[in-house]
Every structure is written in structure tokens, then in C-alpha cells.
N, C-alpha and C positions, 0 to 999 in steps of 0.2 A: 401851637406855640412856638414862637421863633427864638433861637439861641442869640441871634445878634439883632442889633438895630442899626439905624442910621446908614452911614457910607458902606460899611462893611455888608449889610443885609443887602443893599443894592449891588454892590459888586459881585456877592456870591450869586445872588439871582440872575444877574446878565451872564456870568460865567457859566451857570447851568443852561441858561436858553441857549447860549452859543455851542455848547456841547451836544444840546438836543439838535440843533440845526446842523452841526458837522456829521453827528451820526446819522441822521436822515438822509443826508446827501451820500454818505457812504453806503449805506443800506441800498440807494437807489442805483448807485453806479454798480454795486455787486450785483444786483438783479438784472441790469441791463447785459451785465458781460456773460452770465451764464444761468440766468432764472428763466422761469416760464412766464408768459404773459399773464395767465390766470392759472391758479393751482386747482387741484381737485377739490382739497380742503380748504377752508378759510384761514385754518391755523398754519398752513404751509406757505412758505416765503413764495412771493411772485412779485411782478413788476406792478400789478395793481394793488397791492398790500403795500410796496414801499411808495407809492404815490398816495395813498391813503395816510401812512405814517407821517410823510412829509408835511401833507396839510394838517394833520392831527397835532403833531409835535415841532416838527421841522419849523414851519412857517410861524408859528406863535412864538417859539423859541428865539427864532431871529428877529421878530418883533420886539420881543422883550429886551434882547441883548441891545437893541439900537434905542428905543425909546424909553427903557425902564419902567414900561407898565403894559398892560395887556389891552387888545384894540377893543374889547367891550367895557363900557363903564359899568362901575360896581353901583348899584342903586343904594348900597349902605342900610342903615337901620332906619325904619320910620319914626320919625320925630311926632310925638302928639302933645 
């Protein structure tokens, strides 16, 4: 359930998307500076994890911030 609708809803969604993008770039640059390429455990920070984070959250966040919608079309409800 959304608290807002209309333009405010769209603006907040774009702001959250842009924030996810900026955080993913910040995480990636931080790992390039002093992180390992691959960590021993999956839960530990590494350059590979930063790249995966970028594609999972940063890229889609940027897409939503620019376009206002996600790249995958929603099928919606089946109409019978």
C-alpha cells in the first residue's frame, strides 16, 4: 500500500532510484580503492559483490530515476 499517489509518488520513486544508483557507485568505488576482487565468503565486501549490487539495484534505480518505470513490463491482472 502506497502512502502517496500521483506526482509525489513518482518523484519519491525517482529519488529512491537515484539514491540506490549513487550508493551502488559509492560502494563500487570504495571496493576498487581497498577491497578484494573476490572475498572468501559471499557476505563479505568485494569488487565482484559491488558489481552485482550495481546491476541488481544501481542500474535499475538509475533506469527508474530517468524513465519513471522499470525496464520489465508488468503483465498485470488477467482479464477474463
